[in-house]
C-alpha positions in Angstrom: 9.8 10.3 -4.3 6.7 8.7 -2.9 6.1 8.8 0.9 7.2 5.1 1.2 10.8 5.8 0.0 13.7 5.6 2.4 17.1 7.4 2.0 20.4 6.4 3.8 18.4 3.9 5.9 18.9 0.3 6.8 15.8 -1.8 7.8 17.0 -4.6 10.0 15.0 -7.7 10.5 12.1 -7.7 13.1 13.0 -8.6 16.7 10.9 -11.7 16.4 12.0 -12.8 12.9 12.3 -16.6 13.0 15.0 -16.8 10.2 18.6 -17.1 11.3 19.8 -16.7 7.7 18.4 -14.9 4.6 15.9 -17.3 3.0 14.5 -16.9 -0.5 10.7 -16.7 -0.2 9.1 -19.7 -1.9 7.4 -19.1 -5.3 4.2 -21.2 -5.1 2.7 -22.1 -8.5 2.2 -19.7 -11.4 1.4 -16.7 -9.2 4.4 -15.9 -6.9 3.7 -14.3 -3.6 4.2 -10.6 -2.9 7.3 -11.6 -0.9 8.7 -13.7 -3.7 8.1 -10.9 -6.2 9.6 -8.3 -3.9 12.7 -10.4 -3.3 13.2 -11.2 -7.0 12.9 -7.5 -7.9 15.4 -6.2 -5.3 17.8 -9.1 -5.4 17.9 -9.2 -9.2 18.5 -5.4 -9.4 20.5 -4.2 -6.4 20.5 -0.5 -5.9 18.4 0.0 -9.0 14.8 0.6 -7.6 13.3 2.7 -4.9 10.8 1.4 -2.4 8.0 3.1 -4.4 9.3 1.4 -7.6 9.2 -2.0 -5.9 5.8 -1.6 -4.2 4.1 -0.4 -7.4 5.8 -2.9 -9.7 4.8 -5.8 -7.5 1.2 -4.5 -7.4 1.0 -3.8 -11.1 2.5 -7.1 -12.1 0.0 -9.0 -9.8 -2.9 -7.0 -11.2 -1.7 -7.5 -14.8 -1.6 -3.7 -15.5 -0.1 -3.2 -19.0 3.0 -1.1 -19.4 1.2 1.7 -21.3 -1.2 2.2 -18.4 1.3 2.2 -15.5 2.0 5.9 -15.3 -1.7 6.7 -14.6 -2.0 3.6 -12.4 1.0 4.6 -10.3 -0.6 8.0 -9.6 -3.8 6.3 -8.5 -1.8 3.7 -6.4 0.1 6.4 -4.5 -3.0 8.6 -4.1 -3.9 6.2 -1.3 -1.7 5.4 1.7 0.6 2.4 1.1 2.4 0.2 3.6 6.2 0.7 3.6 8.9 -2.0 3.3 9.1 -2.2 7.1 5.9 -4.3 6.9 7.4 -6.7 4.2 7.8 -10.4 5.0 11.4 -10.1 3.8 12.3 -8.6 7.2 9.6 -10.1 9.3 9.9 -13.7 8.3 12.7 -14.4 5.7 15.7 -12.8 7.3 16.6 -10.0 4.9 17.7 -6.5 5.8 17.0 -3.8 3.3 19.4 -0.9 2.6 18.3 2.3 0.9 21.3 4.3 -0.3 21.5 8.1 -0.7 19.3 8.0 -3.8 16.8 5.7 -2.1 17.8 2.7 -4.2 17.5 -0.7 -2.5 19.6 -3.8 -1.9 19.1 -6.9 0.3 21.5 -8.2 3.0 21.1 -11.6 4.7 20.8 -11.4 8.5 23.8 -13.7 8.9 26.0 -11.8 6.5 29.0 -9.5 7.2 27.4 -6.5 5.5 24.3 -6.9 7.6 26.5 -6.8 10.8 28.3 -3.7 9.5 25.0 -1.9 9.0 23.5 -2.9 12.3 26.7 -2.1 14.3 27.0 1.4 12.8 30.3 0.5 11.1 28.9 1.1 7.7 27.9 4.6 6.7 26.0 6.3 3.9 27.6 7.2 0.5 28.3 10.6 1.9 30.1 9.2 5.0 27.3 10.2 7.3 25.8 7.6 9.5 22.7 5.8 8.2 19.4 5.6 9.9 18.8 2.2 11.5 15.2 1.0 11.9 13.6 -2.4 12.2 11.0 -4.3 10.2 7.7 -4.4 12.1 7.2 -7.2 14.6 5.1 -10.2 13.6 3.1 -10.0 16.9 2.3 -7.4 19.4 4.8 -7.0 22.3 3.4 -8.4 25.5 3.3 -6.1 28.5 
């Protein structure tokens, strides 16, 4: 696993997230935003991809990297530090919590949904029955003293 992968973790929305419900990021024109691509990949394939898979696939698709070059490109991509999904606009702006299961596979949950409430209240546990780690997406702005 890459250093950006989470296991048995729920990333709740940022404290200052303006969304009161999960909102699909807009796809503007022919080149969807990083948020729109990330949303489509996770929402279209729940519990199929890890954070590393999602981050690299979005990068490679935006760069137009052909499939046959992706193994080498992935090694180069993760040779440098990469931001994790806590910095994603899905949790900072669009109202989506991200769950990583015991295998590090991801799914999205809307901030106003019952599953989201179960994760954030601690009523939902990992596949093994152990509690999951609860963290938050990064704030949009610095906290004021």
